[in-house]
VEXLUM-50524 format. One line per field, with one value per residue (C-alpha): residue number from 1; chain; x, z, y negated. Coordinates in Angstrom, 2 decimals, decimal comma, m for minus. Each point is the difference from the previous one (the first is absolute). Example, Ala and Ser with C-alpha at 12.3 -4.5 7.8 and 13.67 -1.06 7.14 Angstrom:
REM residues 2
seq = 1;2
mol = A;A
east = 12,30;1,37
up = 7,80;m0,66
north = 4,50;m3,44
This chain:
REM residues 635
seq = 1;2;3;4;5;6;7;8;9;10;11;12;13;14;15;16;17;18;19;20;21;22;23;24;25;26;27;28;29;30;31;32;33;34;35;36;37;38;39;40;41;42;43;44;45;46;47;48;49;50;51;52;53;54;55;56;57;58;59;60;61;62;63;64;65;66;67;68;69;70;71;72;73;74;75;76;77;78;79;80;81;82;83;84;85;86;87;88;89;90;91;92;93;94;95;96;97;98;99;100;101;102;103;104;105;106;107;108;109;110;111;112;113;114;115;116;117;118;119;120;121;122;123;124;125;126;127;128;129;130;131;132;133;134;135;136;137;138;139;140;141;142;143;144;145;146;147;148;149;150;151;152;153;154;155;156;157;158;159;160;161;162;163;164;165;166;167;168;169;170;171;172;173;174;175;176;177;178;179;180;181;182;183;184;185;186;187;188;189;190;191;192;193;194;195;196;197;198;199;200;201;202;203;204;205;206;207;208;209;210;211;212;213;214;215;216;217;218;219;220;221;222;223;224;225;226;227;228;229;230;231;232;233;234;235;236;237;238;239;240;241;242;243;244;245;246;247;248;249;250;251;252;253;254;255;256;257;258;259;260;261;262;263;264;265;266;267;268;269;270;271;272;273;274;275;276;277;278;279;280;281;282;283;284;285;286;287;288;289;290;291;292;293;294;295;296;297;298;299;300;301;302;303;304;305;306;307;308;309;310;311;312;313;314;315;316;317;318;319;320;321;322;323;324;325;326;327;328;329;330;331;332;333;334;335;336;337;338;339;340;341;342;343;344;345;346;347;348;349;350;351;352;353;354;355;356;357;358;359;360;361;362;363;364;365;366;367;368;369;370;371;372;373;374;375;376;377;378;379;380;381;382;383;384;385;386;387;388;389;390;391;392;393;394;395;396;397;398;399;400;401;402;403;404;405;406;407;408;409;410;411;412;413;414;415;416;417;418;419;420;421;422;423;424;425;426;427;428;429;430;431;432;433;434;435;436;437;438;439;440;441;442;443;444;445;446;447;448;449;450;451;452;453;454;455;456;457;458;459;460;461;462;463;464;465;466;467;468;469;470;471;472;473;474;475;476;477;478;479;480;481;482;483;484;485;486;487;488;489;490;491;492;493;494;495;496;497;498;499;500;501;502;503;504;505;506;507;508;509;510;511;512;513;514;515;516;517;518;519;520;521;522;523;524;525;526;527;528;529;530;531;532;533;534;535;536;537;538;539;540;541;542;543;544;545;546;547;548;549;550;551;552;553;554;555;556;557;558;559;560;561;562;563;564;565;566;567;568;569;570;571;572;573;574;575;576;577;578;579;580;581;582;583;584;585;586;587;588;589;590;591;592;593;594;595;596;597;598;599;600;601;602;603;604;605;606;607;608;609;610;611;612;613;614;615;616;617;618;619;620;621;622;623;624;625;626;627;628;629;630;631;632;633;634;635
mol = A;A;A;A;A;A;A;A;A;A;A;A;A;A;A;A;A;A;A;A;A;A;A;A;A;A;A;A;A;A;A;A;A;A;A;A;A;A;A;A;A;A;A;A;A;A;A;A;A;A;A;A;A;A;A;A;A;A;A;A;A;A;A;A;A;A;A;A;A;A;A;A;A;A;A;A;A;A;A;A;A;A;A;A;A;A;A;A;A;A;A;A;A;A;A;A;A;A;A;A;A;A;A;A;A;A;A;A;A;A;A;A;A;A;A;A;A;A;A;A;A;A;A;A;A;A;A;A;A;A;A;A;A;A;A;A;A;A;A;A;A;A;A;A;A;A;A;A;A;A;A;A;A;A;A;A;A;A;A;A;A;A;A;A;A;A;A;A;A;A;A;A;A;A;A;A;A;A;A;A;A;A;A;A;A;A;A;A;A;A;A;A;A;A;A;A;A;A;A;A;A;A;A;A;A;A;A;A;A;A;A;A;A;A;A;A;A;A;A;A;A;A;A;A;A;A;A;A;A;A;A;A;A;A;A;A;A;A;A;A;A;A;A;A;A;A;A;A;A;A;A;A;A;A;A;A;A;A;A;A;A;A;A;A;A;A;A;A;A;A;A;A;A;A;A;A;A;A;A;A;A;A;A;A;A;A;A;A;A;A;A;A;A;A;A;A;A;A;A;A;A;A;A;A;A;A;A;A;A;A;A;A;A;A;A;A;A;A;A;A;A;A;A;A;A;A;A;A;A;A;A;A;A;A;A;A;A;A;A;A;A;A;A;A;A;A;A;A;A;A;A;A;A;A;A;A;A;A;A;A;A;A;A;A;A;A;A;A;A;A;A;A;A;A;A;A;A;A;A;A;A;A;A;A;A;A;A;A;A;A;A;A;A;A;A;A;A;A;A;A;A;A;A;A;A;A;A;A;A;A;A;A;A;A;A;A;A;A;A;A;A;A;A;A;A;A;A;A;A;A;A;A;A;A;A;A;A;A;A;A;A;A;A;A;A;A;A;A;A;A;A;A;A;A;A;A;A;A;A;A;A;A;A;A;A;A;A;A;A;A;A;A;A;A;A;A;A;A;A;A;A;A;A;A;A;A;A;A;A;A;A;A;A;A;A;A;A;A;A;A;A;A;A;A;A;A;A;A;A;A;A;A;A;A;A;A;A;A;A;A;A;A;A;A;A;A;A;A;A;A;A;A;A;A;A;A;A;A;A;A;A;A;A;A;A;A;A;A;A;A;A;A;A;A;A;A;A;A;A;A;A;A;A;A;A;A;A;A;A;A;A;A;A;A;A;A;A;A;A;A;A;A;A;A;A;A;A;A;A;A;A;A;A;A;A;A;A;A;A;A;A;A;A;A;A;A;A;A;A;A;A;A;A;A;A;A;A;A;A;A;A;A;A;A;A;A;A;A;A;A;A;A;A;A;A
east = 16,11;0,88;2,08;1,73;m0,86;2,37;m1,18;2,36;m1,42;1,13;2,19;m0,21;3,23;m1,54;m2,08;m3,25;m0,90;m2,80;m0,41;m2,91;m1,25;0,02;m2,81;0,00;m0,11;2,77;m2,66;m0,63;3,60;0,34;m2,93;1,59;3,36;m1,60;0,81;m2,65;m0,76;m3,01;m2,68;m2,44;m1,89;m0,60;2,48;m1,54;3,08;m1,56;1,81;3,64;0,86;1,19;2,96;3,10;3,35;1,16;3,63;0,79;m2,06;m3,08;m3,73;m2,92;m1,78;m3,66;m0,38;2,35;m2,66;1,46;3,52;1,95;2,60;2,73;m1,43;m0,33;3,73;0,99;m1,74;m3,17;m3,02;m3,48;0,03;m3,57;0,28;3,43;0,22;2,77;1,55;3,56;2,15;m0,11;1,39;m2,14;0,54;m3,10;m0,08;m0,94;m3,85;m2,16;m0,53;m3,11;1,51;m2,66;m1,10;m3,63;m2,49;0,52;m1,56;3,09;m1,24;m3,50;m2,91;m2,04;m2,98;m3,20;m1,95;m3,55;m2,44;m2,16;2,41;m0,24;1,69;m3,05;m2,43;1,80;2,25;m0,65;3,11;m0,23;2,46;m1,14;1,84;m0,57;1,13;m0,37;0,00;3,11;m0,48;0,46;m0,38;m3,57;m0,51;1,05;m1,68;2,11;1,49;m2,28;m3,27;1,31;0,58;m3,42;m1,69;1,78;m0,98;m3,61;m0,37;1,87;m0,57;m3,22;1,80;m2,17;1,73;3,67;2,35;3,79;2,57;2,23;3,03;m1,17;m1,14;3,64;1,19;m2,95;1,27;3,35;m1,41;m2,48;2,61;2,74;m2,33;m1,37;m3,47;m0,53;m0,13;m1,42;m2,17;m0,30;m2,91;m1,82;m3,57;m2,35;m2,27;1,82;2,81;3,39;3,06;2,97;2,61;0,48;2,61;1,35;m2,47;m0,05;m1,15;m3,37;1,22;3,39;0,29;m1,60;1,68;m1,42;1,27;m1,36;1,80;m0,17;1,77;0,61;1,54;2,96;m0,01;m1,33;m1,14;m0,34;m1,83;0,28;m3,20;m0,95;m3,54;m0,68;0,51;m0,34;3,29;2,57;3,04;2,50;0,28;2,42;0,17;2,15;0,18;m1,88;2,60;m1,89;1,18;3,14;m2,25;m2,36;m0,85;m3,61;m2,68;0,02;3,77;m0,41;m2,88;2,12;2,97;m2,28;m1,02;3,62;1,36;0,21;m0,89;m3,15;1,67;2,84;m2,26;m2,09;3,20;1,25;m3,05;m0,30;3,70;m0,53;m2,94;1,87;2,86;m2,22;m1,62;3,29;0,92;m3,34;m0,05;3,61;m1,06;m2,58;1,94;m2,51;0,36;m1,64;m1,68;m2,00;m1,98;m3,35;m1,72;0,74;m2,04;1,61;m0,81;1,50;m0,97;m1,51;3,29;2,02;m2,73;0,09;3,84;m0,01;m2,42;1,77;m3,04;0,79;m0,67;0,35;m3,78;0,31;1,94;m1,97;m3,36;m2,64;2,34;m1,50;1,49;m0,12;m1,44;m1,03;m1,01;2,86;m0,87;2,04;3,03;2,49;3,41;1,90;m1,85;1,77;3,21;m0,49;1,94;m2,94;m1,75;m0,41;m3,89;m0,27;m2,96;1,17;m2,77;0,64;m2,68;m2,40;0,55;m2,25;1,56;3,50;1,20;m2,20;1,28;m0,09;2,42;m2,81;m2,99;2,21;0,78;m3,77;m0,60;2,81;m1,06;m3,72;m1,04;m2,74;m1,70;0,20;m2,91;2,27;1,22;3,72;2,67;2,55;3,26;2,88;2,83;2,39;1,01;m3,60;m1,94;m3,22;m2,88;m3,24;m2,85;m3,15;m1,43;m2,05;m2,66;2,14;3,54;1,60;3,69;2,42;3,69;2,46;3,45;2,19;3,11;3,08;1,26;m1,03;2,27;2,91;m0,15;m0,02;2,01;3,64;1,05;m3,11;0,39;m2,23;m0,22;3,21;2,97;1,45;m3,32;m1,03;m3,38;m0,80;1,17;m0,33;0,99;0,96;m2,22;2,77;3,02;m1,60;2,30;m1,36;0,03;m0,53;m0,67;1,52;m1,07;2,70;1,48;3,01;0,83;m2,75;0,09;m3,29;m3,64;m2,90;m3,80;m0,76;3,13;m1,08;m3,40;1,59;2,55;m2,42;m2,35;2,92;1,28;m3,54;m0,78;3,55;m0,43;2,66;m2,87;m2,95;m3,39;0,79;3,11;2,44;3,18;0,69;3,43;0,17;0,01;3,27;1,49;2,53;m2,25;m2,32;1,90;0,02;1,09;0,49;m3,89;m0,98;m0,80;0,54;0,23;2,99;m1,19;3,44;3,41;2,41;2,20;m3,02;m1,30;1,04;0,37;2,25;m2,38;m2,50;m3,55;m2,44;m3,71;m0,45;m2,90;m0,72;m0,10;m2,54;m2,13;m0,11;m0,88;m2,75;m1,54;m0,01;m1,68;m2,40;m1,08;m0,91;m1,75;m1,97;m0,87;m1,84;m1,51;m1,52;m1,22;m1,78;m1,51;m1,35;m2,19;m0,98;2,21;2,67;3,14;m1,33;m2,76;2,55;m0,05;3,05;3,31;1,43;3,59;1,11;3,25;3,40;1,04;m2,82;1,51;2,94;m2,18;0,18;m3,71;0,95;2,51;m2,26;m2,64;2,31;1,00;m3,67;0,27;m2,60;m3,07;0,06;m2,07;0,31;2,86;m2,23;m1,81;3,08;0,61;3,21;m0,59;3,27;m0,15;m3,79;0,53;1,79;m2,39;m3,06;1,76;0,61;m3,61;m1,16;2,46;m1,21;m3,77;m2,23;m2,66;2,66;1,06;m3,69;m0,12;3,01;m1,71;m3,04;2,05;1,34;m3,43;m1,55;2,79;m0,84;3,18;0,29;2,35;1,48;1,13;m3,60;m0,37;1,98;m1,03;3,05;2,36;m1,34;0,29;3,47;1,03;m1,31;1,84;3,40;0,67;1,09;m2,23;m2,63;m1,21;m2,87;1,88;m3,36;m0,10;3,08;m0,74;2,76;2,56;m1,29;0,42;3,50;1,04;m1,22;2,10
up = 9,31;m3,32;m2,77;m3,15;m3,40;m2,79;m3,64;m2,99;m3,44;m3,52;m1,58;3,10;1,92;3,15;2,20;1,59;3,51;2,42;3,81;0,96;3,18;0,57;m1,95;m2,85;m3,51;m2,48;m2,15;2,77;0,24;m3,78;m0,02;2,80;m1,95;m3,24;m1,68;m2,50;0,40;m2,04;1,72;m2,71;2,38;2,50;2,47;0,40;m0,88;m3,05;m3,01;0,96;m1,77;3,08;0,49;1,28;1,02;3,71;m0,16;3,79;3,05;0,21;m0,46;1,21;m3,09;0,69;m3,45;m2,51;m2,72;m3,44;1,31;m0,97;2,45;m2,16;0,24;3,79;0,07;m1,94;2,74;m2,04;2,02;m0,80;1,12;0,79;2,32;1,62;3,50;1,22;3,35;m0,39;m2,21;m3,53;m3,35;m3,00;m3,81;m2,01;m3,59;m3,01;0,27;m3,08;m2,14;m2,15;m3,32;m2,60;m1,58;0,91;m2,27;m0,36;m2,32;m2,35;m0,91;1,24;m2,36;m0,21;2,26;m1,60;1,58;0,71;m2,63;1,21;2,70;0,67;3,02;0,53;0,34;1,12;2,73;3,60;0,01;m0,96;m0,76;m0,07;m0,15;2,78;0,30;3,54;1,22;2,11;3,65;1,24;3,12;m1,13;m0,84;2,96;m1,33;0,82;m3,01;0,34;0,12;m2,93;m2,03;0,94;m1,08;m3,32;m0,64;0,97;m2,20;m3,08;m0,02;2,10;2,43;3,14;2,31;m0,07;2,45;0,38;1,95;2,69;m2,11;m2,94;2,36;1,22;m3,61;m1,09;1,00;m1,54;m3,37;m0,34;0,71;m2,14;m3,03;0,38;1,07;m3,38;0,30;m1,26;2,56;m0,43;1,87;0,26;m1,04;2,74;2,86;1,37;m2,55;1,36;m1,10;m0,88;m1,17;m0,53;m2,87;m2,27;m2,65;m2,61;m3,50;m0,02;m2,53;1,80;1,24;3,42;1,10;1,72;0,52;m0,49;2,13;0,20;3,01;m0,86;2,43;m2,36;m2,19;0,43;m3,21;m0,21;m2,68;m0,05;m1,52;m1,27;1,28;m2,52;m3,13;1,78;m1,54;1,89;m0,56;1,74;1,31;2,41;1,87;2,63;2,36;3,22;2,67;2,45;m1,95;2,13;3,02;m1,59;m3,37;0,66;2,03;2,89;0,48;0,00;2,46;2,30;m0,34;0,63;3,30;1,33;1,84;m2,40;m2,88;m1,01;m0,07;m2,14;m2,51;m0,23;m0,55;m2,59;m2,23;0,35;m0,96;m3,14;m1,00;0,59;m2,05;m2,90;0,35;m0,41;m3,10;m1,72;0,85;m1,21;m3,38;m0,45;1,91;2,84;3,80;2,14;2,06;m3,10;0,41;1,38;0,01;m0,09;m0,30;1,51;m0,51;1,57;1,91;3,48;1,66;m2,12;0,71;3,79;0,05;m2,12;2,49;3,05;1,04;1,75;m2,29;2,48;m0,17;m3,71;0,51;3,08;m0,19;m0,72;m2,30;0,42;m1,23;2,06;m2,89;m3,60;m1,04;1,41;0,32;m2,04;1,71;m0,69;m1,40;2,97;2,31;m1,48;m0,96;m3,81;m1,57;m2,04;0,68;3,88;m0,22;m3,19;0,19;0,38;m0,97;0,80;m2,06;1,61;0,49;0,88;2,67;1,43;m3,12;m2,64;m0,01;m2,12;m2,64;m0,92;0,00;m2,14;m2,24;m0,34;m0,94;m2,60;m1,58;m0,24;1,81;1,73;m3,20;m2,24;m0,72;m0,43;2,88;0,48;2,43;1,10;1,53;1,44;m0,08;2,86;3,59;1,11;m3,07;0,15;m2,18;m1,01;m1,96;m1,37;m2,23;0,27;2,04;2,65;1,31;2,21;1,17;1,90;0,73;0,17;1,50;m2,85;1,76;m1,42;m2,08;m3,36;1,14;0,35;3,84;1,71;m3,03;0,33;m3,14;m0,23;m0,40;m0,93;m3,62;m0,13;m2,25;m0,12;0,65;m2,25;m1,33;m2,49;m0,58;m2,81;0,38;m2,74;0,14;m1,30;1,76;2,99;m0,52;0,94;m1,88;2,16;m0,47;2,57;0,99;m1,22;m2,41;2,15;2,13;2,27;3,74;0,89;m1,17;0,30;0,22;m3,76;m0,47;2,78;m1,63;m3,44;1,55;1,81;m3,02;m2,26;2,60;0,19;m3,76;m0,68;2,66;2,52;2,46;0,74;0,91;3,67;m0,46;0,33;m2,07;m2,20;1,02;m2,98;m2,57;m2,07;0,88;2,58;0,73;2,08;3,27;3,74;1,53;3,46;0,19;m1,60;m3,61;m2,29;m3,60;m1,15;m2,00;m0,52;0,65;2,19;m2,85;m1,76;3,02;1,36;3,52;m1,03;1,63;m1,62;m0,20;0,92;0,75;2,82;0,99;3,05;m2,41;m2,13;2,93;0,90;m3,46;m0,23;3,26;m1,51;m3,30;1,95;2,24;m2,95;m1,98;3,06;0,74;m3,24;m0,50;3,59;m0,62;m3,13;1,72;2,82;m2,53;m1,95;m2,93;m1,87;m1,47;m3,50;0,58;0,63;m3,13;0,76;2,00;0,99;1,30;1,92;1,93;m1,37;0,31;m2,12;m3,01;m0,10;0,11;m2,80;m0,32;m1,31;2,66;2,78;m1,22;m0,16;3,57;1,06;1,05;m2,48;m1,15;m3,32;m2,00;m3,67;0,01;m1,47;3,31;1,83;0,14;1,62;1,21;1,91;3,15;0,20;3,60;m1,20;m3,02;2,36;2,36;m2,93;m0,92;3,54;0,33;m3,03;0,21;3,06;m1,71;m0,35;3,69;0,94;m2,30;1,80;3,36;m1,41;m1,33;3,55;1,37;m2,36;0,12;2,22;1,67;0,38;2,72;m1,46;3,33;1,31;m0,96;m1,50;m3,62;m0,75;1,70;m2,04;m3,33;0,98;0,63;m3,37;m1,69;1,44;m2,95;m3,56;m1,28;2,25;1,42;m2,58;m3,28;m1,85;1,21;m2,29;m3,34;m1,90;2,54;m0,30;m3,69;0,12;2,35;m2,30;m2,86
north = 10,41;m1,69;1,45;m1,46;1,52;m0,82;0,32;0,37;m0,59;0,82;m2,79;m2,03;m0,80;m1,31;2,40;m1,23;0,86;m0,20;0,48;2,17;1,80;3,73;1,72;m2,36;1,48;m0,60;m1,70;m2,47;m0,73;m0,37;m2,50;m2,03;0,01;m1,00;3,35;1,27;3,74;1,13;1,97;1,13;2,34;m2,78;1,33;3,38;1,97;1,68;m1,31;0,21;m3,20;m1,81;2,28;m1,61;1,39;m0,36;m0,67;m0,46;0,95;1,99;m0,54;2,32;1,18;0,39;1,71;1,62;0,44;m0,05;0,14;3,20;1,54;m1,49;m3,40;0,22;1,11;m3,16;m2,08;m0,95;m0,97;m1,36;m3,71;m0,05;3,06;m0,59;m1,36;m2,21;1,17;m1,27;m2,34;1,35;m0,93;0,80;m0,04;m0,98;1,47;m2,16;m0,63;0,89;m3,11;m0,55;m0,89;0,53;m3,28;m0,48;m1,70;m3,70;m2,61;0,63;3,51;0,11;m0,15;m3,23;m0,01;m0,97;m2,88;1,26;m1,06;m3,02;m1,04;m3,76;m1,60;m2,44;2,92;3,06;m1,39;m1,13;m2,01;m3,60;m2,90;m3,59;m3,30;m2,42;m3,67;m1,41;m3,66;m0,45;m0,85;m3,60;m2,06;m0,42;3,65;2,15;3,20;3,13;1,90;3,06;m2,09;m2,10;3,26;1,36;m3,31;0,08;3,64;m0,64;m3,17;1,09;3,80;0,47;2,24;m0,60;2,56;0,79;1,63;0,00;2,11;m1,51;0,93;m2,17;m2,76;m0,19;m0,66;m2,17;m3,43;0,50;1,41;m3,00;m2,56;1,54;0,17;m3,67;1,37;1,68;3,81;3,18;1,88;3,79;1,58;3,28;m0,64;1,28;m1,37;m1,77;m0,34;0,54;m2,17;2,21;m2,57;m3,67;m0,62;m2,73;m0,98;2,83;0,27;1,75;2,64;0,59;3,59;0,97;3,06;3,03;3,67;3,40;2,52;3,91;1,38;3,61;2,38;0,23;m3,12;m3,48;m1,85;m3,79;m1,94;m3,83;m1,49;m3,39;m0,55;m2,72;2,36;3,32;1,20;2,12;m2,08;2,33;3,44;1,67;3,31;1,47;3,02;m0,54;m0,91;2,26;3,16;0,01;0,75;2,45;1,24;0,75;m1,79;2,51;m0,46;m3,70;0,10;2,25;m2,51;m2,95;1,60;m0,20;m2,77;m2,99;2,14;m1,76;m3,53;1,43;1,55;m3,25;m1,85;2,41;m0,25;m3,85;m0,23;2,06;m2,18;m3,20;1,10;1,13;m3,47;m1,69;1,98;m0,65;m3,77;m0,50;1,35;m2,85;m2,65;m0,08;0,11;2,54;m2,73;m0,71;3,29;m0,92;3,36;3,77;3,15;3,13;3,60;3,05;3,14;m0,51;0,73;m2,56;m2,71;0,61;m0,14;m3,27;m1,68;1,37;2,18;3,24;2,89;2,78;0,93;0,66;3,20;1,29;1,64;m1,33;m1,99;m3,61;m3,22;m3,18;m1,79;0,91;m3,54;m2,32;m3,64;m2,53;m1,38;m2,85;0,82;m1,38;2,29;3,08;m1,61;m0,30;m2,92;m1,37;m3,23;0,22;m0,04;2,16;2,40;3,49;2,32;3,72;1,86;2,45;3,73;2,88;2,18;0,94;1,61;m1,70;m3,63;m3,12;1,46;2,44;m2,58;m2,21;2,92;0,80;m3,68;0,13;3,34;m1,05;3,26;m1,90;m1,19;2,96;2,42;2,90;2,19;m0,83;1,19;m2,48;1,28;m2,00;2,65;m0,90;0,88;m0,36;1,32;m2,13;1,13;m1,61;1,64;m1,63;m2,62;m3,23;1,70;1,72;0,33;2,49;0,04;2,14;0,13;2,97;m0,29;1,25;m1,05;m1,63;3,04;m1,80;m2,94;2,34;0,33;3,47;1,37;0,80;m1,91;m2,11;m3,75;m2,95;m1,10;m1,89;0,02;3,47;1,82;2,94;m1,07;2,60;3,68;2,62;3,48;2,41;3,09;2,34;m1,34;m1,62;m2,93;m3,43;m3,27;m3,09;m3,70;m2,24;m3,53;m2,44;2,59;1,03;2,99;1,34;m0,59;1,66;0,61;m2,38;0,85;0,17;2,13;2,41;0,53;0,64;2,29;2,17;0,22;1,09;2,57;1,46;0,18;1,56;2,58;m1,33;m0,50;2,23;m1,38;0,05;m2,11;2,76;m0,11;3,05;1,11;2,51;m2,75;0,39;m3,47;m1,09;m2,98;2,18;0,95;0,23;m3,24;m1,52;m0,73;3,35;0,70;m3,06;m1,08;m2,06;m2,98;m1,45;1,36;m2,01;m1,02;m1,57;m2,06;m3,42;1,48;2,85;2,45;2,39;m1,49;2,84;0,66;2,49;2,22;m2,46;m2,88;1,86;0,73;m3,61;m0,98;2,70;m1,31;m3,63;1,05;2,26;m2,84;m2,26;2,73;1,26;m3,56;m0,87;3,50;0,04;m3,66;1,07;3,01;m2,18;m1,76;2,99;m0,43;2,08;m1,59;0,80;m2,43;m2,80;m2,23;m2,00;0,64;m3,35;0,19;m3,00;m0,84;m0,80;3,68;0,99;m1,79;2,44;3,21;2,43;1,20;3,36;0,89;m1,48;2,33;2,94;m0,21;m0,53;m3,66;m1,14;1,89;1,76;m2,42;m1,36;m2,52;m2,68;m0,12;m1,21;m3,74;m1,47;m3,55;m0,49;m2,25;m0,53;m1,37;m3,14;m0,41;0,07;m2,38;m2,42;0,11;m0,64;m2,94;m1,69;0,39;m0,41;2,36;2,73;m0,51;0,50;2,97;1,65;m0,47;1,66;3,02;0,41;m0,27;2,46;2,71;2,92;1,52;3,81;1,22;3,27;1,21;0,25;3,68;2,97;m0,71;m2,17;2,49;2,91;m2,07;m1,05;3,54;1,11;m2,74;0,95;2,07;m0,77;m1,28;1,45;3,37;m0,18;m0,13;m0,42;m3,51;m0,78;1,67;m1,95;1,15;3,64;m0,25;m1,40;2,79;2,66;m1,53
């Protein structure tokens, strides 16, 4: 039996509707009706952000997690967990918008072209001018053979290949340009023709792209291969976020009917959008892009290529491929030159992907004599330890708490997010800094780290994360979700509601920081080192740029080492991808990094669990590991 589901949206006069069979989820109906309902947990019913209000009719709620009795009485239901069994009318609240201005070429720092870069020596892409003799009644040679002959006689190209898609355009291109064209090919054995264009100046830009597909953010650099310069940058939130904030949620969503195709389309749509933005800034067209290098964690690469990622989350956690073959742009829906070479960089294992091999390349970890620890702080906490002689890696699931998920008033680093907090040790009153400078709407990851550190050193929190209800301030109280601290009162916020951090929030954050700390301590122990023997702490990832070292140490996220040992490199994944795009030797080097790196599975025994349990305290059960924090607490 079929039922009609009618959706009403804010600021929209005309409702949208869909007809679905009995047993369909509200999210299925919404997708059919063209209504966007975010599912940051991948439709598992864990995050509560897909809550809608049922105005007429009834739905069967498979789960009411994160819905209070009052919310249920008002008709609220989790769209991803609500089964349609009759005609219903639903109100969809305003969905969260990502408003923070991400880095573009207008505010990004200039990227240094690698020393010694020369297009003629570093690149496998070539562009040559070709003039052909037109056919005639006396010369009946076909167009493809005519082009092959010209390339062989003028440019010594004995073996060349071409795709069917380019063959279909070849005749028109040759005739439209009076048999004078530029041929762009990938130098190999045999060389492969990528495009045939109107005759171009040898020094005219030849565009390529370096792309980092992050779980949260996608970064796009438009590069001129002739000069090696990054001519435009753009970044945007990964369109897949609406279907899962972490890789596990997305893998689960991809396993649902049509989920894999939707996630592939969402990431491609985001890349194409960024491409258009970057190209407009230099008056180029996306189809001028002839090559792209792409990094991302193993799940992101699988989803981009449309490869099932289910095995990544199931024991023994094996990818389908760690070194994907190059593909043509048109095969995955990118709006570049149809035959543009798309090179997805190599990864190591299910949870140590190309974003980490690219990061190691950018950081120079594989060439240093000193022992260095590289940490990509994020949802999946990848860690690499070593030097030029050896490399070991691991990954620990920190979860999305540092991205604001799983926290009552957590949010991503967008306009209105509290990003820094200071608490007066006498009055327990907070001072906050808000992204955009307006009234706060929530707290982002860097703000949460600062908040917990301040609450700990001022005595509001004990080392187990319990709130001290005897502190003489109204900000510490019992709330709907248990004990909590009020960061901003309702009349100070954009939402008109108090912004708080609860004991449950604190537990989630402690688990996240404990996973990362346990990860690098266990990794060091596996090779017989202590953290004091690490000479450099390299922090990668965009989130790492916003970390306050002192406060990250105070909560036990980072080890208590001299500050001069810490080096923040920002998005090392995009930087390494850029190097691999430009230089064939660097591309070979990144493959060698992936080959050399030994992956250690932390779940193989109880060592990680024991270290994780010890790190579930502020800053740790063994305070002697954090002497600077111990000193601060005494003061």
